[in-house]
C-alpha positions in Angstrom: 7.0 9.8 -1.9 8.0 7.7 -4.8 6.6 4.5 -6.0 9.0 1.7 -5.0 7.8 -1.9 -4.6 11.0 -2.8 -2.8 9.6 -0.9 0.2 6.7 -3.3 0.6 6.8 -3.7 4.4 3.8 -5.2 6.2 2.4 -3.0 8.8 3.2 0.3 7.0 2.4 3.5 8.7 -1.1 4.7 7.8 0.3 8.2 7.1 2.6 6.6 4.4 -0.4 5.0 2.7 -2.3 8.3 2.9 0.7 10.1 1.4 0.9 7.5 -1.4 -2.8 8.0 -2.2 -2.1 11.8 -2.5 0.8 11.0 -4.9 -1.4 8.7 -6.9 -4.1 11.4 -7.3 -1.5 13.7 -8.9 -0.7 11.2 -11.7 -2.4 11.2 -15.0 -5.6 9.1 -14.9 -4.2 6.3 -17.1 -1.4 5.7 -14.6 -3.5 5.6 -11.4 -5.1 2.2 -11.7 -1.9 0.1 -11.5 -0.7 2.2 -8.5 -4.0 1.9 -6.7 -3.9 -1.9 -7.3 -0.4 -2.2 -6.0 -1.2 -0.1 -2.9 -4.3 -2.2 -2.2 -2.2 -5.4 -2.5 0.4 -4.1 -0.1 -2.2 -3.0 2.4 -4.1 -6.3 2.2 -0.8 -8.1 2.8 -0.1 -5.9 5.8 -3.6 -6.6 7.2 -3.2 -10.3 6.7 0.1 -10.2 8.6 -1.4 -8.2 11.4 -4.4 -10.5 11.9 -4.0 -12.3 15.3 -6.6 -14.9 14.4 -4.3 -16.4 11.7 -1.8 -17.7 14.3 1.2 -16.8 12.0 2.5 -14.0 14.3 
């Protein structure tokens, strides 16, 4: 799996996130933090979009 911010789709498959974590772990340490941050942002956005209490859905 490659890092591509254009694929930021709320409600991503958890297996995709797990695979991305595996890919991040293979990177040099200095490159991991921005990737972890980006993944966390996308997962947070997906969670916010899936929250039925927000009334946005």
